[in-house]
Phi, psi and omega in degrees: 000136182284133178292147173257117184269138175275137178246132178266130182297132180282149172300151183303322184289338174279318178303323183292341181290349178300342179276355178298131181257144175256151181225136177254124182275173182298332180273007177091353179283150180246140175233163176236139174273098182267169178298345182243010178133181182274120179240144174291155179285152177302314182300318179299314187288314183286342178256011187300316184292337180262002187301314182297320179299311183289327177296318178293320178299318180296322178294322183277343182226062187298319182293314180294323178300315179294321180297314182295319178296315179297318179300314181297315180296316182293322179294316179298318180297320180294316179297317180298315178300317181299314181289339176272010177065029176269154178293135181254123178250089185293337180291343183265000181246166179305133182304325180295317178294320178299319179296317179296320179297314181295329177295318186271347186304318179302328178284326177298326182288353175272358181268145172197173181049061186286125178272321187206142174226121178052050182253131176290142177222164175210164179225125173293322183296313182274340188056049179227160175215166178174181181242113184281140178297305185200139168235119186195178173274131177239117188055035176085000181246129179298127187215154159278130183237125182245140182247130182228139168254143185218153175281322182231161176304140181261152169248145184303322183291342180272351185238040179300328178296326177294317179298317180293322179298313179296321177300316180300319180292326175300316180294316180301314183297316179295320180295322183277331188240341186084000181265116184283140175239117186257003183212148171228158179224125179255113183260122185238124172253125185241147182291338181262016181228164173249350178233149182282161172257143176234118178254109180259135181213172177247129181302329182300333182282346184240006179299316182298314179295322178297316180296323177296319179296320179296316180295319178298318178296314183295326179291323187266340185258127178266116180279130180254000000 
């Protein structure tokens, strides 16, 4: 039986951020038009140092790149529908995506009292913006929750950009709402596994690394 998730009504000023537009520049970086100006996306900034590597990988592996992108988008859409209490028809989606969804579903069922799903946020302090996957209670604790599909099992040291991204969203949410988030959870479903990985962290542990990533981006990127 499908769980029914409770949704907490967002403040009006958070709801209005749904109108924030994203823009992709010629160099592949993404920005958001926030109420206080143009800010780079969290994903762009925390992945800046690896950008050349991944750009080259995409050029050398175009078919796999498209498959992975499509897989990620479809998995996110399925998870969003599920958390929005919509009927899920797994027979109508790619079998690989369906398998990843079923792998991660037990962790999704630990979520409740959802504050935000795919909601744009920004921070004046960080000068960053982005679209958070989910803010909700996970095992009863208010958390930023990120959903990832992967080809292979992840190690925590290999996904520092994920940790920094989740940290940024914790800061954004507190800045925008006054509600502190002291924990984040990164849920990963991988093609080489039958059970999901859960990386739980505290934003306070990654603030320093996040600030370094922001400074590195600002030094190398010329704003026009």
